Residue frames as qw, qx, qy, qz and C-alpha x, y, z in Angstrom:
[[0.596, 0.013, -0.574, 0.561, -59.37, 46.16, 42.23],
 [0.101, -0.274, 0.240, -0.926, -60.69, 49.40, 43.76],
 [0.700, -0.289, -0.267, -0.595, -64.13, 47.78, 44.12],
 [0.820, -0.150, -0.531, 0.148, -62.72, 44.77, 45.87],
 [0.369, 0.124, -0.476, 0.789, -60.66, 46.97, 48.17],
 [0.366, -0.301, 0.075, -0.877, -63.82, 48.98, 49.13],
 [0.790, -0.254, -0.378, -0.410, -65.88, 45.88, 49.69],
 [0.711, -0.042, -0.611, 0.346, -63.42, 44.29, 52.05],
 [0.002, 0.357, -0.374, 0.856, -63.73, 47.25, 54.49],
 [0.539, -0.138, 0.372, -0.743, -67.20, 46.26, 55.67],
 [0.357, 0.121, 0.926, 0.003, -68.05, 43.07, 53.80],
 [0.166, 0.018, -0.524, -0.835, -70.39, 42.88, 50.85],
 [0.466, -0.412, -0.696, -0.359, -73.38, 41.28, 52.51],
 [0.554, -0.764, -0.231, -0.237, -74.97, 43.14, 55.53],
 [0.264, -0.854, 0.401, -0.200, -71.59, 44.00, 56.84],
 [0.803, -0.306, 0.506, 0.068, -70.19, 40.50, 56.66],
 [0.044, 0.569, -0.685, -0.454, -67.56, 39.13, 54.27],
 [0.016, -0.053, -0.970, -0.235, -69.89, 36.23, 53.32],
 [0.479, -0.213, -0.316, -0.791, -73.54, 35.73, 52.43],
 [0.092, -0.052, 0.864, -0.493, -75.15, 34.59, 55.63],
 [0.236, -0.390, -0.834, -0.311, -78.45, 32.58, 55.52],
 [0.223, -0.591, -0.608, 0.481, -79.68, 34.28, 58.69],
 [0.060, -0.419, 0.079, 0.903, -79.15, 37.69, 57.11],
 [0.132, -0.070, -0.732, -0.665, -80.89, 36.53, 53.96],
 [0.229, -0.513, -0.827, -0.016, -83.95, 35.43, 55.92],
 [0.150, -0.607, -0.406, 0.666, -84.16, 38.62, 57.91],
 [0.020, 0.300, -0.320, -0.898, -83.95, 40.68, 54.70],
 [0.187, -0.164, -0.794, -0.555, -86.54, 38.62, 52.81],
 [0.354, -0.542, -0.758, -0.074, -89.16, 38.19, 55.55],
 [0.075, -0.597, 0.091, -0.793, -88.54, 41.39, 57.51],
 [0.711, -0.568, 0.158, -0.384, -88.92, 39.46, 60.77],
 [0.232, -0.480, 0.841, -0.092, -86.97, 36.87, 62.77],
 [0.880, 0.141, -0.323, -0.318, -87.24, 33.33, 61.26],
 [0.368, -0.505, 0.755, -0.201, -86.19, 30.41, 63.43],
 [0.593, 0.176, -0.738, -0.268, -85.67, 26.75, 62.55],
 [0.749, -0.315, 0.353, -0.464, -87.57, 24.15, 64.54],
 [0.167, 0.342, -0.920, -0.098, -85.53, 20.84, 64.58],
 [0.852, -0.046, 0.112, -0.510, -87.69, 17.73, 64.19],
 [0.141, -0.299, 0.942, 0.060, -86.89, 14.08, 64.73],
 [0.700, 0.107, -0.262, -0.656, -89.22, 12.16, 62.51],
 [0.740, -0.239, 0.593, -0.209, -88.15, 8.82, 63.97],
 [0.824, 0.521, -0.182, -0.126, -86.82, 7.66, 60.55],
 [0.856, -0.329, 0.274, 0.290, -83.88, 5.45, 60.19],
 [0.117, 0.803, -0.462, -0.358, -80.82, 5.45, 57.90],
 [0.936, 0.297, -0.167, -0.086, -79.73, 2.93, 55.19],
 [0.455, 0.556, -0.595, 0.360, -76.28, 3.08, 56.67],
 [0.296, -0.359, 0.663, -0.586, -77.57, 1.72, 59.97],
 [0.797, 0.045, 0.324, -0.507, -80.36, -0.72, 59.09],
 [0.683, -0.106, 0.702, 0.169, -78.28, -2.94, 56.92],
 [0.654, 0.712, 0.246, -0.072, -79.28, -1.64, 53.52],
 [0.443, 0.816, -0.297, 0.223, -75.90, 0.09, 53.04],
 [0.349, 0.371, -0.693, 0.511, -74.26, -0.56, 56.36],
 [0.622, -0.550, -0.556, -0.021, -74.95, -1.23, 60.01],
 [0.578, -0.359, -0.304, 0.666, -72.51, 0.98, 61.92],
 [0.023, 0.958, 0.240, -0.153, -73.35, 4.35, 60.46],
 [0.444, 0.780, -0.193, 0.398, -70.95, 7.01, 59.29],
 [0.664, 0.032, -0.471, 0.580, -67.68, 7.19, 61.27],
 [0.113, 0.190, -0.284, 0.933, -68.57, 10.53, 62.78],
 [0.508, -0.404, -0.350, -0.675, -72.31, 10.00, 63.47],
 [0.171, -0.193, 0.752, -0.607, -73.60, 9.58, 66.95],
 [0.053, 0.294, 0.950, -0.088, -76.55, 7.46, 68.13],
 [0.219, 0.641, 0.441, -0.589, -78.83, 10.51, 67.93],
 [0.533, 0.508, 0.558, 0.383, -78.23, 10.85, 64.18],
 [0.269, 0.134, 0.063, 0.952, -77.01, 14.55, 64.57],
 [0.242, -0.760, -0.533, -0.283, -80.30, 15.59, 66.09],
 [0.095, -0.635, 0.258, -0.722, -80.50, 18.66, 68.28],
 [0.179, 0.011, -0.851, 0.493, -80.08, 17.49, 71.94],
 [0.280, 0.225, 0.605, -0.710, -83.38, 16.66, 73.64],
 [0.616, 0.323, -0.194, -0.691, -85.25, 16.10, 70.32],
 [0.309, -0.089, 0.945, 0.050, -86.47, 12.58, 69.88],
 [0.319, -0.024, -0.669, -0.671, -88.79, 10.83, 67.43],
 [0.101, -0.258, -0.920, 0.277, -90.99, 9.50, 70.19],
 [0.166, 0.547, 0.448, -0.687, -93.36, 12.52, 70.23],
 [0.497, 0.670, 0.525, 0.170, -95.72, 13.48, 67.39],
 [0.466, 0.313, 0.165, 0.811, -94.34, 16.14, 65.11],
 [0.170, -0.791, -0.197, -0.554, -96.78, 18.98, 66.24],
 [0.693, -0.711, -0.104, 0.062, -95.82, 18.30, 69.88],
 [0.742, -0.119, 0.061, 0.657, -92.09, 18.37, 69.14],
 [0.271, 0.543, 0.225, 0.763, -92.54, 21.67, 67.29],
 [0.385, -0.829, -0.192, -0.356, -94.57, 23.25, 70.16],
 [0.800, -0.517, -0.077, 0.296, -91.98, 22.14, 72.63],
 [0.630, 0.111, 0.127, 0.758, -89.13, 23.69, 70.71],
 [0.006, 0.733, 0.242, 0.636, -91.08, 27.00, 70.31],
 [0.584, -0.789, -0.171, -0.082, -91.36, 27.23, 74.08],
 [0.785, -0.360, 0.022, 0.505, -87.60, 26.87, 74.48],
 [0.459, 0.531, 0.123, 0.702, -86.69, 29.78, 72.15],
 [0.318, -0.455, -0.305, 0.774, -85.41, 32.79, 74.01],
 [0.066, 0.391, -0.049, -0.917, -87.01, 36.11, 73.43],
 [0.237, 0.399, 0.842, 0.274, -89.98, 34.44, 71.57],
 [0.160, 0.274, -0.014, -0.948, -91.95, 37.02, 69.65],
 [0.598, 0.440, 0.572, -0.348, -95.61, 36.57, 68.31],
 [0.513, 0.763, -0.136, -0.368, -94.32, 37.89, 64.93],
 [0.278, -0.498, 0.783, 0.248, -91.66, 35.23, 64.56],
 [0.835, 0.329, -0.237, -0.372, -91.78, 32.85, 61.57],
 [0.653, -0.390, 0.648, -0.031, -90.62, 29.25, 61.66],
 [0.563, 0.418, -0.646, -0.302, -88.95, 26.73, 59.31],
 [0.922, -0.218, 0.253, -0.197, -89.78, 23.05, 60.07],
 [0.239, 0.686, -0.685, -0.057, -86.42, 21.37, 59.97],
 [0.994, -0.082, 0.000, -0.076, -86.37, 17.54, 59.56],
 [0.014, 0.847, -0.527, 0.070, -82.85, 17.11, 60.92],
 [0.518, -0.458, 0.714, -0.108, -82.06, 13.75, 62.49],
 [0.625, 0.033, 0.764, 0.157, -80.97, 10.76, 60.45],
 [0.115, -0.029, 0.650, 0.750, -82.28, 10.51, 56.85],
 [0.338, 0.412, 0.471, -0.703, -85.58, 12.33, 56.26],
 [0.612, 0.365, -0.322, -0.623, -86.36, 11.03, 52.82],
 [0.231, 0.213, -0.949, -0.025, -85.87, 7.41, 53.81],
 [0.340, 0.194, 0.760, -0.519, -89.30, 5.96, 54.15],
 [0.308, 0.489, 0.784, 0.225, -92.55, 5.20, 52.22],
 [0.111, 0.303, 0.266, 0.908, -93.70, 8.16, 50.14],
 [0.394, -0.680, -0.420, -0.453, -97.12, 8.46, 51.87],
 [0.663, -0.551, -0.345, 0.371, -95.44, 8.42, 55.33],
 [0.444, -0.115, 0.020, 0.888, -93.08, 11.17, 54.33],
 [0.087, -0.495, -0.392, -0.771, -95.87, 13.27, 52.84],
 [0.536, -0.697, -0.467, -0.090, -97.84, 12.92, 56.04],
 [0.613, -0.440, -0.199, 0.625, -94.86, 14.01, 58.17],
 [0.307, 0.085, 0.175, 0.932, -94.11, 16.99, 55.95],
 [0.213, -0.588, -0.446, -0.641, -97.69, 18.14, 55.70],
 [0.586, -0.652, -0.445, 0.185, -98.04, 17.93, 59.53],
 [0.540, -0.324, -0.085, 0.772, -95.06, 20.15, 59.98],
 [0.127, 0.169, 0.288, 0.934, -95.96, 22.83, 57.42],
 [0.319, -0.638, -0.577, -0.398, -99.62, 22.97, 58.70],
 [0.494, -0.509, -0.458, 0.536, -98.34, 24.31, 62.07],
 [0.001, -0.966, -0.246, 0.077, -98.96, 27.94, 62.97],
 [0.018, -0.938, 0.274, 0.211, -96.46, 30.57, 61.60],
 [0.693, -0.168, 0.565, 0.415, -94.46, 27.91, 59.72],
 [0.386, 0.820, -0.105, -0.409, -93.14, 29.67, 56.56],
 [0.399, 0.634, -0.641, -0.167, -90.70, 27.01, 55.36],
 [0.977, -0.125, 0.156, -0.076, -89.53, 23.41, 55.18],
 [0.143, 0.733, -0.665, -0.008, -86.06, 22.07, 55.47],
 [0.984, -0.065, 0.087, -0.140, -85.21, 18.38, 54.89],
 [0.120, -0.690, 0.710, 0.076, -81.91, 16.75, 55.69],
 [0.959, 0.163, 0.163, -0.166, -80.98, 13.62, 53.84],
 [0.539, -0.363, 0.629, 0.426, -78.37, 11.50, 52.04],
 [0.297, 0.477, -0.456, -0.690, -77.74, 11.60, 48.26],
 [0.165, 0.059, -0.955, -0.240, -78.58, 7.94, 47.85],
 [0.086, 0.426, 0.836, -0.335, -82.08, 8.39, 49.32],
 [0.253, 0.542, 0.042, -0.800, -83.52, 10.69, 46.70],
 [0.421, 0.303, 0.800, 0.302, -85.48, 8.75, 44.14],
 [0.023, -0.242, -0.412, -0.878, -87.35, 10.71, 41.42],
 [0.403, -0.616, -0.627, -0.257, -90.58, 9.96, 43.22],
 [0.489, -0.612, -0.372, 0.498, -89.31, 11.45, 46.48],
 [0.262, -0.126, 0.153, 0.945, -87.81, 14.50, 44.62],
 [0.153, -0.438, -0.541, -0.701, -91.25, 15.08, 43.06],
 [0.469, -0.677, -0.561, 0.087, -92.79, 14.98, 46.47],
 [0.451, -0.453, -0.151, 0.754, -90.28, 17.54, 47.80],
 [0.156, 0.134, 0.408, 0.890, -90.76, 19.69, 44.71],
 [0.206, -0.631, -0.673, -0.326, -94.47, 19.88, 45.47],
 [0.394, -0.747, -0.350, 0.405, -93.70, 22.23, 48.36],
 [0.328, -0.057, 0.176, 0.926, -92.03, 24.82, 46.12],
 [0.019, 0.821, 0.560, 0.109, -94.46, 27.72, 46.44],
 [0.211, 0.642, -0.042, 0.736, -94.07, 31.54, 46.22],
 [0.335, -0.681, 0.222, -0.613, -93.19, 32.97, 49.58],
 [0.913, -0.386, 0.083, -0.102, -92.40, 29.52, 51.11],
 [0.011, 0.785, -0.620, 0.014, -88.84, 28.80, 52.18],
 [0.994, 0.000, 0.080, -0.070, -88.02, 25.27, 50.96],
 [0.102, 0.733, -0.672, -0.017, -84.61, 23.70, 51.28],
 [0.994, -0.030, -0.103, -0.023, -83.29, 20.21, 50.65],
 [0.236, -0.791, 0.562, -0.038, -80.06, 19.55, 52.61],
 [0.944, 0.257, -0.205, 0.015, -77.82, 16.89, 51.05],
 [0.615, -0.667, 0.378, 0.184, -74.81, 15.36, 52.90],
 [0.700, 0.663, -0.250, 0.087, -72.19, 15.67, 50.21],
 [0.761, -0.601, 0.109, 0.218, -69.32, 16.08, 52.73],
 [0.312, -0.564, 0.545, 0.536, -66.46, 16.03, 50.13],
 [0.689, 0.567, -0.190, -0.409, -66.00, 15.53, 46.43],
 [0.238, 0.503, -0.830, -0.025, -63.35, 12.75, 46.95],
 [0.877, -0.109, -0.357, -0.303, -64.47, 9.10, 46.99],
 [0.591, 0.165, -0.648, 0.451, -61.43, 8.11, 49.09],
 [0.100, -0.198, 0.467, -0.856, -62.56, 10.46, 51.82],
 [0.741, -0.145, -0.115, -0.645, -66.29, 9.20, 51.54],
 [0.817, 0.011, -0.577, 0.007, -64.95, 5.69, 52.01],
 [0.320, 0.150, -0.636, 0.686, -63.00, 6.68, 55.14],
 [0.361, -0.151, 0.236, -0.889, -66.10, 8.40, 56.46],
 [0.134, 0.173, 0.975, -0.045, -68.05, 5.18, 55.78],
 [0.368, 0.245, 0.005, -0.897, -70.65, 7.10, 53.92],
 [0.509, 0.223, 0.831, -0.027, -71.74, 4.23, 51.68],
 [0.543, 0.771, 0.328, -0.052, -72.13, 6.44, 48.66],
 [0.618, 0.101, 0.248, 0.739, -69.88, 7.95, 45.99],
 [0.050, -0.440, -0.007, 0.897, -69.49, 11.51, 44.93],
 [0.125, -0.100, -0.688, -0.708, -71.31, 10.69, 41.68],
 [0.199, -0.566, -0.800, 0.027, -74.38, 9.93, 43.83],
 [0.161, -0.628, -0.310, 0.695, -74.18, 13.42, 45.36],
 [0.018, -0.219, 0.399, 0.890, -73.72, 15.09, 41.97],
 [0.154, -0.315, -0.817, -0.458, -76.76, 13.22, 40.59],
 [0.210, -0.645, -0.679, 0.279, -78.91, 14.03, 43.61],
 [0.124, -0.552, -0.093, 0.819, -78.01, 17.78, 43.56],
 [0.017, 0.128, -0.570, -0.811, -78.57, 18.01, 39.80],
 [0.186, -0.396, -0.854, -0.280, -81.87, 16.12, 39.81],
 [0.201, -0.632, -0.567, 0.489, -83.17, 18.15, 42.73],
 [0.069, -0.481, 0.071, 0.871, -82.20, 21.51, 41.22],
 [0.045, -0.089, -0.725, -0.681, -83.83, 20.44, 37.91],
 [0.205, -0.599, -0.764, -0.124, -87.10, 20.37, 39.75],
 [0.072, -0.726, -0.048, -0.682, -86.58, 23.87, 41.19],
 [0.734, -0.632, -0.235, 0.079, -85.71, 22.60, 44.71],
 [0.035, 0.862, -0.420, 0.283, -83.05, 24.89, 46.39],
 [0.916, -0.081, -0.321, 0.225, -80.25, 22.55, 47.54],
 [0.240, -0.845, 0.426, -0.218, -77.88, 23.15, 50.55],
 [0.853, 0.174, -0.469, 0.149, -74.96, 20.75, 50.70],
 [0.623, -0.757, 0.198, 0.017, -73.16, 19.77, 53.88],
 [0.656, 0.571, -0.392, 0.301, -69.35, 19.75, 53.71],
 [0.793, -0.575, -0.003, 0.200, -66.69, 18.59, 56.11],
 [0.371, 0.790, -0.394, 0.286, -63.34, 20.31, 56.39],
 [0.266, -0.640, 0.664, -0.280, -60.47, 18.51, 58.10],
 [0.983, 0.024, 0.011, -0.182, -61.05, 14.94, 56.99],
 [0.576, -0.549, 0.555, 0.241, -58.00, 12.83, 57.73],
 [0.656, 0.140, 0.635, 0.383, -56.01, 12.25, 54.58],
 [0.361, 0.841, 0.325, 0.237, -57.33, 15.36, 52.76],
 [0.505, -0.068, 0.021, 0.860, -54.68, 17.95, 51.86],
 [0.113, 0.582, 0.134, -0.794, -55.35, 21.64, 51.42],
 [0.201, 0.221, -0.605, -0.738, -55.41, 21.01, 47.65],
 [0.074, -0.301, -0.948, -0.073, -58.03, 18.25, 48.22],
 [0.008, 0.620, 0.594, -0.513, -60.31, 20.57, 50.09],
 [0.132, 0.524, -0.180, -0.822, -59.87, 23.36, 47.46],
 [0.128, 0.031, -0.824, -0.551, -60.72, 20.86, 44.74],
 [0.001, 0.526, 0.834, -0.163, -64.03, 20.23, 46.52],
 [0.082, 0.649, 0.152, -0.741, -64.54, 24.00, 46.44],
 [0.101, 0.360, -0.554, -0.744, -63.83, 24.02, 42.70],
 [0.013, 0.226, 0.948, 0.225, -66.13, 21.05, 42.07],
 [0.140, 0.607, 0.608, -0.492, -69.09, 23.28, 43.21],
 [0.100, 0.407, -0.288, -0.861, -68.63, 25.50, 40.21],
 [0.246, 0.041, -0.793, -0.555, -70.35, 22.92, 38.06],
 [0.183, -0.394, -0.890, 0.138, -73.20, 22.14, 40.50],
 [0.213, -0.602, -0.319, -0.700, -76.46, 24.06, 40.98],
 [0.481, -0.346, -0.630, 0.501, -75.82, 24.47, 44.74],
 [0.129, -0.812, -0.210, -0.530, -77.75, 27.34, 46.43],
 [0.460, -0.788, 0.246, -0.328, -76.41, 26.91, 49.98],
 [0.640, 0.258, -0.652, 0.314, -73.61, 25.31, 52.01],
 [0.696, -0.690, 0.076, -0.181, -73.36, 24.09, 55.61],
 [0.467, 0.533, -0.633, 0.312, -69.71, 23.80, 56.69],
 [0.839, -0.538, -0.012, -0.087, -68.71, 21.50, 59.47],
 [0.084, 0.665, -0.726, 0.155, -65.37, 21.01, 61.14],
 [0.744, -0.048, -0.664, -0.064, -64.74, 17.26, 61.78],
 [0.378, -0.540, 0.470, -0.587, -65.62, 17.16, 65.37],
 [0.388, 0.099, -0.908, 0.122, -65.14, 13.96, 67.38],
 [0.631, -0.397, 0.047, -0.665, -68.19, 12.79, 69.36],
 [0.338, -0.312, 0.835, -0.300, -68.20, 10.28, 72.17],
 [0.710, 0.163, 0.618, -0.295, -69.30, 6.80, 71.26],
 [0.682, 0.671, -0.086, -0.278, -68.36, 7.09, 67.65],
 [0.930, 0.138, 0.074, 0.332, -65.81, 5.13, 65.59],
 [0.341, 0.773, -0.121, 0.521, -64.04, 8.41, 65.01],
 [0.484, -0.775, 0.253, -0.317, -63.64, 8.76, 68.78],
 [0.948, -0.208, 0.196, 0.141, -61.88, 5.46, 68.86],
 [0.707, 0.486, 0.031, 0.513, -59.42, 6.60, 66.16],
 [0.009, -0.850, 0.170, -0.499, -58.80, 9.78, 68.07],
 [0.740, -0.622, 0.226, -0.121, -58.15, 7.95, 71.30],
 [0.940, 0.012, 0.140, 0.310, -55.52, 5.79, 69.57],
 [0.248, -0.707, 0.269, 0.606, -53.66, 8.97, 68.50],
 [0.569, 0.264, 0.627, 0.463, -54.11, 7.96, 64.81],
 [0.211, 0.717, 0.399, 0.531, -55.91, 11.20, 63.82],
 [0.262, -0.327, -0.262, 0.869, -55.42, 14.93, 64.77],
 [0.178, 0.845, 0.501, -0.055, -58.13, 17.57, 64.54],
 [0.381, 0.589, 0.103, 0.705, -57.53, 20.82, 62.89],
 [0.269, -0.319, -0.398, 0.817, -56.59, 23.65, 65.24],
 [0.168, 0.802, 0.446, -0.361, -58.80, 26.63, 65.32],
 [0.016, -0.706, 0.339, 0.621, -56.30, 28.70, 63.36],
 [0.176, -0.130, 0.855, 0.470, -56.06, 26.01, 60.72],
 [0.236, 0.549, 0.802, -0.011, -59.76, 25.63, 60.37],
 [0.102, 0.847, 0.189, -0.487, -60.38, 29.38, 60.05],
 [0.066, -0.579, 0.522, 0.623, -57.69, 29.63, 57.42],
 [0.162, 0.039, 0.897, 0.410, -58.86, 26.74, 55.25],
 [0.200, 0.667, 0.683, -0.220, -62.52, 27.83, 55.63],
 [0.127, 0.809, -0.025, -0.574, -61.70, 31.31, 54.32],
 [0.135, -0.323, 0.768, 0.537, -59.68, 29.75, 51.51],
 [0.206, 0.343, 0.902, 0.163, -62.66, 27.66, 50.54],
 [0.163, 0.787, 0.474, -0.360, -65.25, 30.54, 50.76],
 [0.038, -0.663, 0.306, 0.682, -63.04, 32.72, 48.60],
 [0.050, -0.220, 0.822, 0.522, -63.43, 30.24, 45.85],
 [0.185, 0.470, 0.863, 0.022, -67.15, 29.63, 45.76],
 [0.047, 0.581, 0.480, 0.655, -69.86, 31.72, 44.05],
 [0.021, -0.054, 0.362, -0.930, -70.91, 34.95, 45.86],
 [0.555, -0.197, -0.272, -0.761, -74.45, 33.87, 45.29],
 [0.637, -0.163, -0.751, 0.061, -74.28, 30.79, 47.48],
 [0.519, -0.701, 0.067, -0.485, -75.91, 31.21, 50.91],
 [0.345, 0.274, -0.794, 0.419, -73.71, 30.17, 53.82],
 [0.679, -0.521, -0.350, -0.381, -76.13, 28.36, 56.27],
 [0.779, -0.616, 0.073, 0.091, -73.46, 27.44, 58.79],
 [0.330, 0.810, -0.465, 0.140, -69.75, 27.95, 59.29],
 [0.125, 0.356, -0.874, 0.308, -69.03, 25.30, 61.84],
 [0.575, -0.295, -0.743, -0.171, -70.62, 22.39, 63.55],
 [0.423, -0.535, 0.307, -0.664, -72.31, 22.44, 67.00],
 [0.704, -0.139, -0.696, 0.029, -72.19, 19.90, 69.77],
 [0.624, -0.744, -0.044, -0.234, -72.95, 19.63, 73.49],
 [0.024, -0.731, 0.634, -0.249, -69.85, 19.90, 75.71],
 [0.684, -0.317, 0.586, -0.299, -70.79, 16.65, 77.52],
 [0.909, 0.251, 0.332, -0.013, -70.61, 14.65, 74.24],
 [0.509, 0.823, -0.241, 0.075, -67.63, 16.40, 72.53],
 [0.874, -0.268, 0.069, 0.400, -64.25, 14.82, 72.54],
 [0.370, -0.413, 0.290, 0.780, -62.37, 17.15, 70.18],
 [0.423, 0.245, -0.292, 0.822, -61.65, 19.82, 69.13],
 [0.271, -0.584, -0.581, 0.498, -62.52, 21.72, 72.25],
 [0.074, -0.212, 0.067, 0.972, -62.32, 25.06, 70.51],
 [0.165, -0.350, -0.713, -0.584, -65.60, 24.18, 68.86],
 [0.290, -0.629, -0.677, 0.247, -67.37, 25.06, 72.15],
 [0.160, -0.594, -0.127, 0.778, -66.53, 28.73, 71.65],
 [0.473, 0.572, 0.592, 0.314, -68.63, 29.42, 68.64],
 [0.069, 0.980, 0.162, -0.091, -68.75, 33.25, 69.01],
 [0.399, -0.677, 0.451, 0.423, -64.93, 33.37, 69.25],
 [0.563, 0.054, 0.705, 0.427, -64.58, 31.22, 66.13],
 [0.355, 0.780, 0.490, 0.158, -67.09, 33.28, 64.09],
 [0.073, -0.973, 0.083, 0.203, -65.31, 36.44, 64.96],
 [0.499, -0.454, 0.585, 0.450, -61.90, 34.89, 64.07],
 [0.555, 0.391, 0.642, 0.356, -63.39, 34.00, 60.62],
 [0.219, 0.936, 0.269, 0.068, -64.53, 37.57, 60.00],
 [0.316, -0.852, 0.285, 0.306, -61.21, 38.97, 61.33],
 [0.608, -0.172, 0.624, 0.460, -59.30, 36.67, 58.95],
 [0.468, 0.654, 0.510, 0.304, -61.21, 37.87, 55.95],
 [0.004, 0.998, 0.058, 0.003, -60.63, 41.47, 56.91],
 [0.506, -0.643, 0.427, 0.386, -56.97, 40.82, 57.50],
 [0.567, 0.112, 0.655, 0.487, -56.73, 39.36, 53.99],
 [0.270, 0.463, -0.063, -0.842, -58.98, 42.04, 52.59],
 [0.206, 0.011, -0.851, -0.483, -61.01, 39.33, 50.83],
 [0.595, 0.077, 0.367, -0.711, -64.57, 37.94, 50.91],
 [0.673, 0.212, 0.704, -0.087, -66.81, 35.26, 49.56],
 [0.663, 0.673, 0.321, 0.067, -66.19, 34.77, 45.86],
 [0.146, -0.868, 0.297, 0.370, -62.98, 36.82, 45.80],
 [0.170, -0.417, 0.794, 0.409, -61.21, 34.20, 43.74],
 [0.634, 0.335, 0.678, -0.161, -64.32, 32.78, 42.06],
 [0.568, 0.788, 0.081, -0.221, -64.39, 34.85, 38.89],
 [0.130, 0.773, -0.594, -0.179, -60.66, 34.57, 38.31],
 [0.955, 0.119, -0.226, -0.153, -60.84, 30.78, 38.74],
 [0.214, 0.623, -0.669, 0.346, -57.86, 30.67, 40.93]]
């Protein structure tokens, strides 16, 4: 108890009450490491008719790509353009090539290899990050991703798990089950691929207990990282139509901060937190508007942990 009380004064990871991916990178590489978002121009089985045609209920037409990044330019040109936009660019910076938009393992194996090889061949690229769906990870594709596992190279496979509840996945129109996510994570980790899962907090119909059950489900999965998202409503999506009708209500900032801290208290202290909330341009955002004030929200999260005198993994060993 004394050890926990001491840890909560400053946080147990670089002064934070959670294990931040950015701090991990800074400590490991001793320099600034930046992610370069790439739109590979790939599609999604939930849009082209393989699984569905309308996409996930929350997904916009850009497939969650960083604004201004399109698949029309060759990968090297996209990466160079992003580098020029970074503020305080330093010749010593390292970069992670981040295939972000849509489903980046959804294509012929030779096409995917060409795209990945182009990205990692660029100057000062020290890592590769691939965002995808759990139902687009055949053994052949996982073998390809695993081929980039090298000493000193930062490889991550991001899998859109979202929740452990099939009823919620159906509401989100994901087109896959939780079993598919469990299988994808397990098979990827079995090949030595570090896996980061995306999770959404505040899905309509999910209770606090449901969200904590998702946290508990991670105990049995070889997950190395998590990206948290609050369920934000984007213009032009089916979710925006539901919001407009008054059917759904977004979590307030206070509610989100509280449930996020509850969740993080229950996960392993070894898991890297890649993100604590989603990002969206103001012109495309419907709700919640508090998501525009990221710095304020991040401070509120740290303040809540310190108010509780808890931190990541506080309840993990006890199994509460």
